N, C-alpha and C positions, 0 to 999 in steps of 0.2 A: 920452885922459886920464880920461874918465868910467869906462871899463872898468877901468882901473888902480885907481881909488878903490874900486870894488865888491870887487875881489880883496883889497885890503888891510884891509878891515873884518873884524873877527873877532866871532863870536857865541859863545853858550854851547855848550859841548860836551855830549854826551849824558850823560856821567858827572856833570857839574855839575847838569844838570836832574834827574837821578835822585836826587842828594843833596838837592836842594831839596824834591822830592816826598817823600822819606823823612822829612825834618824836619817837613813839614806833616802827614804821616800820624801821626807820633808825637804831635804836639800835639793832633790830633783824638782819638786813642785815649785820651789822658789827660783831655781836657775833656768828652767826650760822656757818660761814666758819671756824672760829677759833676753835670752839668746835669740828667740824668734823675733822679738821687737828690733834688736840690733841688726839682724839679718835683713829685714825689710828696709831699714834705714841705709844700710850699706848698698842694697840694690838701687834705691832711689838716687843716692849720690853717684853711683856708677853710671846710671842712665843720664844724669845731668852732665857728667863729664863727657860722655859719649856724644851728647848733643853739641857741646862746645867744640869737640873735635870735628864733628861733621860740619859745623858752622865755619870753622877755620878752613876746611877743605873746600867748602863752597866759595869762600873768599879767595882762596888760591886759584880756583878754577876761573872765577870772574876776572882776576888779574891776568891770567894767561890767555883766556879765550874771549874776554869782553862780553860775556853773556851769563845769565843765571842758569845753572845746570839742573837737571833732574837727578834723582838718585841713580838711575841706570847710566846716565852719562858720567857721573862721578866714578861708578864702578868700572865702566868700560875704559875710561881714560886712566885708570890706575890710582885715582885719588882715594878710593875706599876699597877695602878687601872684604870678602865674606858677605854675610847677610846684613846689609846696611839699612834695611827697611824696618828693622825692629830692635827694640831694647827690652829684653826680658820676654816673657810669654805673652803679655797682653798689651804692651805699648808699641805703637808704630811711630816711625819718624817720617815727617813730611817736610818738603821744601816749598815755601810759598813762591810761585813762579813770577810774581810781580815785584816782590821785595827781596827775595833771597833769604828770608828768615827761616830758620830751622825750628820746627815744633815737634814735640813729642806728646802723644795723646793716648789715654786709655779710657776706660768707661767712666772714670770719675773726674779726672783732672787733665788740664792741658798746660804744658810749660812751653814758653816761647823764649828763644834766644834772638836778640836783635842784632842785625847786621850793622856794624858801625863803620864800615869802610866808605870812603868818599869815592864817587864815580865821576 
């Protein structure tokens, strides 16, 4: 009786399994590039927000000390924590010593945030 039950049960055929794998592969091929594109967009927006935050800290330092700081001065005075010289792996943050503008640059583009405080 037990042996007869095993023989009567049917499983998936090889063709059915291959069709399921094909459908899953097509879904992955469609979604992976979109996820990678959105990841780059999220990283860029995060860097832009970080530049604005550093610019705000430069302005706060200027109001307190009446001079334009360097990144090291901002870190040592407690205005910035951690690695304030970079945003991501390839982008570096710089403060213009004459204007106080914070820029972020990599090998292809440069983004500038303008200092709008009056002195």
